[in-house]
LUMLUMPA-83634 format. One record per residue: residue number from 1; residue in one letter; x, y, z of N, C-alpha, C in turn. Coordinates in Angstrom, 3 decimals. Example, Ala and Ser with C-alpha at 12.3 -4.5 7.8 and 13.67 -1.06 7.14 Angstrom:
<atoms>
[1; 'a'; [13.190; -5.690; 7.800]; [12.300; -4.500; 7.800]; [13.200; -3.300; 7.800]]
[2; 's'; [12.850; -2.250; 7.080]; [13.670; -1.060; 7.140]; [12.900; 0.030; 7.870]]
</atoms>
This chain:
<atoms>
[1; 'm'; [0.835; -1.182; 0.000]; [0.000; 0.000; 0.000]; [0.881; 1.246; 0.000]]
[2; 'e'; [0.293; 2.330; -0.488]; [1.012; 3.596; -0.579]; [0.161; 4.719; 0.002]]
[3; 'a'; [0.798; 5.847; 0.264]; [0.059; 7.025; 0.718]; [-1.040; 7.340; -0.290]]
[4; 'g'; [-2.239; 7.590; 0.216]; [-3.380; 7.898; -0.637]; [-4.263; 6.706; -0.949]]
[5; 'd'; [-3.765; 5.492; -0.725]; [-4.589; 4.307; -0.956]; [-5.742; 4.281; 0.042]]
[6; 't'; [-6.882; 3.782; -0.406]; [-8.052; 3.667; 0.446]; [-8.493; 2.209; 0.515]]
[7; 'f'; [-9.166; 1.861; 1.599]; [-9.634; 0.487; 1.768]; [-10.719; 0.432; 2.832]]
[8; 'y'; [-11.515; -0.622; 2.763]; [-12.473; -0.955; 3.811]; [-11.907; -2.123; 4.593]]
[9; 'l'; [-12.219; -2.190; 5.868]; [-11.847; -3.359; 6.654]; [-12.654; -4.548; 6.140]]
[10; 'p'; [-12.084; -5.751; 6.195]; [-12.795; -6.920; 5.676]; [-14.152; -7.151; 6.357]]
[11; 'd'; [-14.236; -6.860; 7.647]; [-15.482; -7.044; 8.390]; [-16.189; -5.695; 8.501]]
[12; 'k'; [-17.058; -5.402; 7.532]; [-17.733; -4.105; 7.520]; [-18.704; -3.950; 8.686]]
[13; 's'; [-19.095; -5.054; 9.314]; [-19.972; -4.926; 10.483]; [-19.199; -4.362; 11.673]]
[14; 'a'; [-17.881; -4.526; 11.685]; [-17.040; -3.973; 12.752]; [-16.757; -2.495; 12.498]]
[15; 'd'; [-16.570; -2.133; 11.228]; [-16.291; -0.743; 10.855]; [-16.538; -0.609; 9.359]]
[16; 'g'; [-17.534; 0.180; 8.990]; [-17.880; 0.331; 7.582]; [-17.300; 1.556; 6.913]]
[17; 'h'; [-16.375; 2.240; 7.595]; [-15.797; 3.456; 7.038]; [-14.690; 3.158; 6.030]]
[18; 'l'; [-14.498; 4.098; 5.128]; [-13.393; 4.021; 4.178]; [-12.155; 4.587; 4.862]]
[19; 'w'; [-11.069; 3.826; 4.888]; [-9.822; 4.232; 5.529]; [-8.827; 4.677; 4.473]]
[20; 'i'; [-7.946; 5.620; 4.852]; [-6.973; 6.204; 3.935]; [-5.581; 6.128; 4.556]]
[21; 'v'; [-4.603; 5.695; 3.774]; [-3.201; 5.721; 4.203]; [-2.713; 7.156; 4.008]]
[22; 'v'; [-2.327; 7.829; 5.093]; [-1.924; 9.236; 4.980]; [-0.436; 9.471; 5.210]]
[23; 's'; [0.296; 8.446; 5.547]; [1.750; 8.586; 5.662]; [2.404; 7.787; 4.539]]
[24; 'd'; [3.700; 7.885; 4.422]; [4.432; 7.200; 3.356]; [5.040; 5.910; 3.895]]
[25; 'p'; [4.416; 4.757; 3.611]; [4.960; 3.489; 4.104]; [6.365; 3.196; 3.583]]
[26; 'g'; [6.740; 3.793; 2.463]; [8.083; 3.601; 1.929]; [9.147; 4.234; 2.804]]
[27; 'r'; [8.791; 5.321; 3.467]; [9.737; 6.017; 4.352]; [9.807; 5.375; 5.725]]
[28; 'n'; [8.674; 4.899; 6.224]; [8.657; 4.274; 7.543]; [7.597; 3.175; 7.557]]
[29; 'p'; [7.960; 1.960; 7.137]; [6.985; 0.875; 7.047]; [6.485; 0.375; 8.406]]
[30; 'n'; [7.136; 0.760; 9.476]; [6.691; 0.315; 10.802]; [5.710; 1.278; 11.451]]
[31; 'r'; [5.531; 2.458; 10.868]; [4.616; 3.461; 11.427]; [3.790; 4.076; 10.299]]
[32; 'v'; [2.743; 3.387; 9.928]; [1.850; 3.834; 8.861]; [0.604; 4.428; 9.514]]
[33; 'l'; [0.273; 5.670; 9.147]; [-0.857; 6.365; 9.745]; [-2.085; 6.255; 8.843]]
[34; 'l'; [-3.220; 5.930; 9.476]; [-4.485; 5.759; 8.775]; [-5.544; 6.658; 9.392]]
[35; 'v'; [-6.383; 7.261; 8.564]; [-7.555; 7.996; 9.033]; [-8.761; 7.475; 8.252]]
[36; 's'; [-9.950; 7.754; 8.756]; [-11.144; 7.274; 8.062]; [-12.015; 8.423; 7.605]]
[37; 'm'; [-12.852; 8.128; 6.623]; [-13.863; 9.065; 6.159]; [-15.165; 8.732; 6.864]]
[38; 't'; [-15.952; 9.763; 7.132]; [-17.258; 9.560; 7.741]; [-18.224; 10.611; 7.204]]
[39; 's'; [-19.497; 10.335; 7.311]; [-20.508; 11.293; 6.862]; [-20.388; 12.578; 7.668]]
[40; 'y'; [-20.461; 13.694; 6.974]; [-20.341; 14.989; 7.632]; [-21.662; 15.397; 8.282]]
[41; 'd'; [-21.567; 15.982; 9.464]; [-22.655; 16.749; 10.064]; [-22.011; 17.883; 10.853]]
[42; 'v'; [-22.802; 18.809; 11.341]; [-22.265; 20.032; 11.939]; [-21.412; 19.790; 13.185]]
[43; 's'; [-21.506; 18.630; 13.789]; [-20.700; 18.345; 14.979]; [-19.320; 17.770; 14.643]]
[44; 'k'; [-19.034; 17.564; 13.367]; [-17.797; 16.895; 12.950]; [-16.712; 17.893; 12.562]]
[45; 'e'; [-15.515; 17.383; 12.446]; [-14.324; 18.137; 12.035]; [-14.526; 18.727; 10.637]]
[46; 'v'; [-14.134; 19.986; 10.452]; [-14.312; 20.640; 9.145]; [-12.987; 20.910; 8.434]]
[47; 'a'; [-11.895; 20.385; 8.946]; [-10.586; 20.655; 8.345]; [-10.452; 20.051; 6.953]]
[48; 'c'; [-11.116; 18.941; 6.701]; [-11.006; 18.299; 5.388]; [-12.377; 17.762; 4.990]]
[49; 'l'; [-13.098; 18.548; 4.197]; [-14.411; 18.142; 3.704]; [-14.277; 17.620; 2.282]]
[50; 'i'; [-15.048; 16.608; 1.972]; [-15.020; 15.974; 0.655]; [-16.454; 15.926; 0.146]]
[51; 'd'; [-16.675; 16.428; -1.047]; [-18.009; 16.411; -1.631]; [-18.195; 15.192; -2.521]]
[52; 'a'; [-19.447; 14.851; -2.743]; [-19.774; 13.737; -3.636]; [-19.071; 13.946; -4.968]]
[53; 'g'; [-18.474; 12.872; -5.468]; [-17.789; 12.933; -6.752]; [-16.303; 13.222; -6.677]]
[54; 'e'; [-15.822; 13.694; -5.526]; [-14.386; 13.978; -5.405]; [-13.571; 12.703; -5.178]]
[55; 'h'; [-14.230; 11.639; -4.809]; [-13.623; 10.317; -4.670]; [-14.688; 9.326; -5.120]]
[56; 'p'; [-14.315; 8.259; -5.800]; [-15.313; 7.324; -6.327]; [-16.279; 6.754; -5.274]]
[57; 'k'; [-15.856; 6.653; -4.028]; [-16.705; 6.071; -2.985]; [-17.522; 7.108; -2.218]]
[58; 'v'; [-17.296; 8.381; -2.471]; [-17.999; 9.435; -1.726]; [-19.274; 9.802; -2.475]]
[59; 'i'; [-20.431; 9.582; -1.814]; [-21.726; 9.848; -2.460]; [-22.480; 11.005; -1.801]]
[60; 'h'; [-21.972; 11.524; -0.685]; [-22.558; 12.690; -0.022]; [-21.446; 13.409; 0.745]]
[61; 'k'; [-21.741; 14.567; 1.304]; [-20.714; 15.336; 2.010]; [-20.089; 14.473; 3.109]]
[62; 't'; [-18.773; 14.446; 3.109]; [-17.990; 13.557; 3.966]; [-16.851; 14.354; 4.587]]
[63; 'c'; [-16.341; 13.873; 5.694]; [-15.179; 14.511; 6.308]; [-14.202; 13.444; 6.780]]
[64; 'i'; [-12.991; 13.879; 7.035]; [-11.988; 12.986; 7.596]; [-12.192; 12.949; 9.104]]
[65; 's'; [-12.194; 11.757; 9.643]; [-12.350; 11.573; 11.082]; [-10.968; 11.301; 11.677]]
[66; 'y'; [-10.433; 12.301; 12.343]; [-9.079; 12.177; 12.883]; [-9.031; 11.478; 14.226]]
[67; 'k'; [-10.109; 11.562; 14.989]; [-10.106; 10.996; 16.345]; [-9.805; 9.490; 16.359]]
[68; 'p'; [-10.405; 8.698; 15.464]; [-10.086; 7.264; 15.487]; [-8.875; 6.887; 14.632]]
[69; 'a'; [-8.007; 7.856; 14.317]; [-6.817; 7.552; 13.512]; [-6.068; 6.366; 14.125]]
[70; 'r'; [-5.444; 5.603; 13.276]; [-4.711; 4.413; 13.715]; [-3.298; 4.436; 13.146]]
[71; 'q'; [-2.427; 3.779; 13.858]; [-1.057; 3.576; 13.387]; [-0.819; 2.076; 13.344]]
[72; 't'; [-0.223; 1.614; 12.269]; [0.074; 0.197; 12.130]; [1.327; 0.055; 11.270]]
[73; 's'; [1.682; -1.162; 10.965]; [2.842; -1.412; 10.101]; [2.360; -1.783; 8.703]]
[74; 'l'; [3.217; -1.593; 7.740]; [2.910; -1.995; 6.372]; [2.671; -3.505; 6.321]]
[75; 'e'; [3.432; -4.240; 7.095]; [3.250; -5.694; 7.150]; [1.826; -6.047; 7.594]]
[76; 'n'; [1.329; -5.368; 8.629]; [-0.045; -5.629; 9.086]; [-1.075; -5.248; 8.021]]
[77; 'l'; [-0.845; -4.129; 7.338]; [-1.777; -3.724; 6.269]; [-1.797; -4.735; 5.137]]
[78; 'd'; [-0.629; -5.201; 4.744]; [-0.561; -6.194; 3.668]; [-1.258; -7.490; 4.083]]
[79; 'r'; [-1.084; -7.885; 5.313]; [-1.727; -9.095; 5.830]; [-3.250; -8.913; 5.828]]
[80; 'l'; [-3.721; -7.744; 6.241]; [-5.139; -7.435; 6.248]; [-5.713; -7.500; 4.832]]
[81; 'r'; [-4.995; -6.923; 3.883]; [-5.436; -6.905; 2.492]; [-5.510; -8.310; 1.925]]
[82; 'd'; [-4.504; -9.113; 2.222]; [-4.441; -10.477; 1.669]; [-5.429; -11.407; 2.339]]
</atoms>
């Protein structure tokens, strides 16, 4: 995976959000930072808003959810993907 790649967790019942790799796994494969997209409402973070059509999976106003950001390794991401 690379910075900018997006993915869903295999078990969507556990978490149905679209996740984004926001760090460069090539520079530090042991510390890969992930954030998720979530539906926007007035109580949510406004630093990064995404409108429908700006990403193939975005169908309504969306924002980046920084609070549940995760850090993992590239090895764990590859294992999850496979």
